C-alpha positions in Angstrom: 298.8 -78.6 -89.7 301.8 -78.7 -87.4 301.3 -80.5 -84.0 302.8 -77.4 -82.2 303.1 -77.8 -78.4 300.6 -75.8 -76.4 301.5 -74.2 -73.0 298.4 -73.7 -70.9 299.0 -71.2 -68.2 296.8 -72.3 -65.2 298.8 -71.7 -62.0 297.1 -68.4 -61.0 294.8 -68.0 -58.0 291.7 -66.9 -59.9 290.9 -64.2 -57.2 287.8 -62.9 -58.9 286.2 -66.4 -58.9 287.5 -67.7 -55.6 284.6 -66.1 -53.5 282.0 -68.1 -55.6 283.5 -71.6 -55.8 286.2 -73.7 -54.1 286.9 -75.3 -57.5 290.1 -74.2 -59.3 288.9 -71.7 -62.0 290.2 -73.8 -65.0 288.1 -76.7 -63.7 284.9 -74.8 -63.4 282.5 -76.7 -65.7 280.6 -75.4 -68.8 278.3 -78.0 -70.2 279.5 -80.6 -67.8 283.2 -80.2 -68.7 285.9 -77.9 -67.3 286.6 -74.8 -69.2 290.3 -76.0 -69.5 288.9 -79.1 -71.4 287.1 -76.8 -73.8 290.4 -74.9 -74.4 292.2 -78.1 -75.1 289.3 -79.3 -77.4 289.8 -76.1 -79.5 293.5 -76.8 -80.0 293.1 -80.6 -80.7 290.4 -79.8 -83.2 293.2 -78.1 -85.3 295.7 -81.0 -84.8 297.6 -79.8 -81.8 297.5 -82.5 -79.2 300.6 -81.9 -77.0 299.8 -79.8 -73.9 302.1 -78.6 -71.1 300.1 -77.2 -68.2 302.0 -74.9 -65.8 300.6 -75.6 -62.3 300.7 -73.5 -59.2 297.7 -72.5 -57.0 295.3 -75.5 -57.0 297.7 -77.9 -58.6 296.3 -80.8 -56.7 292.9 -80.4 -58.3 294.3 -80.3 -61.8 296.6 -83.3 -61.3 293.6 -85.3 -59.8 291.4 -84.2 -62.8 293.8 -85.7 -65.4 294.9 -88.7 -63.3 291.2 -89.7 -63.1 290.4 -88.4 -66.6 290.0 -91.9 -68.4 288.0 -93.5 -65.6 285.7 -90.5 -65.2 285.0 -90.0 -69.0 284.9 -93.4 -70.5 282.8 -96.6 -69.9 284.8 -99.3 -68.2 284.6 -102.7 -66.6 286.3 -103.5 -63.4 287.3 -106.9 -61.9 287.0 -106.5 -58.2 287.7 -108.9 -55.3 290.4 -110.8 -57.2 293.2 -112.3 -55.2 296.8 -111.1 -56.1 297.6 -109.0 -59.2 297.2 -109.3 -62.9 294.3 -111.1 -64.7 291.4 -112.4 -62.8 290.1 -116.0 -62.8 287.8 -115.0 -65.7 290.9 -114.2 -67.9 290.1 -110.5 -68.1 292.4 -107.7 -67.1 291.3 -105.9 -63.9 290.4 -102.7 -65.8 288.9 -102.5 -69.3 288.0 -99.2 -71.2 285.3 -99.7 -73.8 284.7 -96.5 -75.7 286.9 -93.6 -76.7 287.4 -90.2 -75.1 285.7 -88.6 -78.0 288.8 -86.7 -79.2 292.3 -87.4 -80.5 294.8 -88.8 -77.9 296.4 -86.1 -75.9 299.8 -85.9 -74.4 299.4 -83.8 -71.2 302.5 -82.9 -69.1 301.8 -81.4 -65.7 304.5 -79.3 -64.3 304.6 -77.6 -61.0 306.0 -74.1 -61.5 305.5 -72.5 -58.1 302.7 -71.0 -56.1 303.3 -67.3 -57.0 305.4 -67.4 -60.1 304.7 -64.9 -62.9 303.6 -66.4 -66.3 306.8 -65.9 -68.3 308.8 -67.6 -65.7 306.3 -70.5 -65.5 306.7 -70.9 -69.3 310.6 -70.8 -69.1 310.5 -73.5 -66.5 308.8 -76.0 -68.9 311.1 -75.3 -71.9 312.6 -78.8 -71.7 309.0 -80.2 -72.4 308.6 -78.0 -75.6 309.9 -79.8 -78.7 310.0 -77.9 -81.9 310.7 -74.4 -83.4 307.7 -72.7 -81.9 305.0 -73.1 -79.3 301.6 -71.8 -78.4 300.7 -70.1 -75.1 297.0 -70.1 -74.0 295.1 -69.0 -70.9 293.1 -71.9 -69.3 289.9 -69.9 -69.2 289.6 -68.2 -72.7 287.5 -69.8 -75.4 287.2 -68.6 -79.1 286.4 -69.7 -82.6 289.7 -68.3 -83.8 291.1 -70.3 -86.9 294.5 -71.5 -85.6 295.4 -72.6 -89.1 295.2 -69.2 -90.4 296.8 -67.7 -87.3 299.9 -70.1 -88.0 300.1 -69.1 -91.5 299.9 -65.4 -90.7 302.8 -66.0 -88.2 305.0 -67.7 -90.7 304.4 -65.1 -93.3 305.2 -62.0 -91.2 308.4 -63.7 -89.8 308.5 -62.1 -86.4 309.1 -63.8 -83.1 305.5 -63.6 -81.7 301.9 -63.4 -82.5 299.1 -62.8 -80.2 295.4 -63.2 -81.0 293.6 -59.8 -80.5 289.9 -59.5 -79.9 287.4 -56.7 -79.4 285.0 -56.9 -76.4 281.7 -55.2 -75.6 281.3 -52.4 -73.0 279.5 -54.1 -69.9 277.1 -51.2 -69.7 274.6 -49.6 -72.1 275.5 -46.1 -73.5 273.3 -43.1 -73.5 273.7 -41.0 -76.7 273.0 -37.4 -76.2 273.9 -33.9 -77.6 276.0 -31.2 -75.9 273.0 -29.8 -74.0 272.0 -33.2 -72.7 269.1 -34.1 -75.1 269.0 -37.8 -75.4 268.7 -39.3 -78.8 269.0 -42.9 -78.2 270.6 -45.8 -76.3 273.2 -48.4 -77.4 273.2 -51.7 -75.3 276.7 -53.0 -74.6 278.4 -51.4 -77.7 281.6 -53.1 -79.0 284.6 -51.1 -78.0 287.1 -49.9 -80.7 290.2 -51.3 -78.8 292.0 -54.6 -79.3 292.8 -56.7 -76.3 295.2 -59.6 -75.8 292.9 -62.6 -76.3 295.5 -65.2 -75.6 296.1 -67.9 -78.3 299.7 -66.7 -78.7 302.3 -68.2 -80.8 306.0 -67.8 -80.1 309.3 -68.7 -81.8 311.5 -70.8 -79.5 314.0 -68.0 -79.0 311.5 -66.1 -77.0 312.1 -68.5 -74.1 315.5 -66.7 -73.6 313.6 -63.6 -72.6 311.2 -65.4 -70.4 314.1 -66.9 -68.6 316.1 -63.7 -68.3 315.1 -63.0 -64.6 313.9 -64.7 -61.5 310.2 -63.8 -62.0 309.3 -62.5 -65.3 306.0 -61.1 -66.2 304.6 -62.0 -69.6 302.2 -59.1 -70.2 304.3 -56.3 -68.7 307.7 -57.5 -69.5 308.1 -60.0 -72.3 305.4 -58.7 -74.7 306.5 -54.9 -74.4 310.1 -56.0 -75.0 309.0 -57.9 -78.2 307.1 -54.8 -79.2 310.1 -52.5 -78.6 312.1 -54.8 -80.9 309.5 -54.9 -83.5 309.1 -58.5 -83.2 305.3 -58.7 -82.1 302.3 -58.9 -84.3 298.6 -59.2 -83.6 296.3 -61.5 -85.4 293.0 -59.6 -85.5 290.1 -62.1 -84.7 286.7 -60.6 -85.4 284.8 -63.7 -84.3 283.7 -65.1 -81.0 285.9 -64.6 -77.9 285.1 -64.9 -74.2 287.1 -65.1 -71.0 285.7 -66.7 -67.8 287.0 -64.5 -64.9 283.8 -64.3 -62.7 280.8 -66.5 -61.9 278.8 -64.1 -64.2 281.1 -65.1 -67.1 280.4 -68.7 -66.2 276.6 -68.3 -66.4 277.0 -66.4 -69.7 279.1 -69.2 -71.2 276.9 -71.9 -70.0 273.8 -70.2 -71.6 275.7 -69.9 -74.9 276.8 -73.6 -74.6 273.1 -74.6 -74.2 272.2 -72.5 -77.3 274.9 -72.7 -79.9 278.5 -72.4 -78.7 280.6 -70.7 -81.4 283.9 -72.0 -79.9 282.7 -75.7 -80.4 284.8 -76.1 -83.5 285.2 -79.9 -83.0 282.8 -82.7 -84.0 281.1 -84.8 -81.5 
């Protein structure tokens, strides 16, 4: 498996969540860990451990989370009250970590890309941190059990510039089935819609960065992806397994319940 760099877009304002919590949406916790952490665990379970986070709104919260990550997630011993710097009188360093973080080492680049910048322009700004011929783009609030190895193989085989993971979602309401005169024959609770949506987990060839950098404020979904489609350079990888976004507090409660039962997106070993 290639260790392809992963850009996680997490600079938006998360307006549908902001009325429910002061916490940056990507840092809202599921099972005691931020949803962003879950996204990163999905990628690192498939061998991808180089992350570039495009920051904007709430950047201070995300920076603080990763700066404090080791101290907040591992056992440690502190030597306090020692005069001067360096080793204490006991011979031990001032700070010792004892256990591991529970996942492969991550390289995390935090890049400020502006408060109101569109996604494609955010990605273009971090091009210097992306080493290699291709890169992933993910949203910081979508989780899935998508097989990234098969996605990469699919991308290589079709030879186009971009692949997006497509998923199907359920209607949020129940459906009444009735004939033309209104006689009800049954009900279907939250049926699966026949349409495919952009579920994130997107894989791009490096040359797509030129499209993303073509203007001052380029939108990924309404400009770059349609341009790729017009050029016959965009494919979808149909994912029929689990996929869920976290846009509202209701989504958070749904994901928390799934986590407590049996989370399909937990593709990593403890």
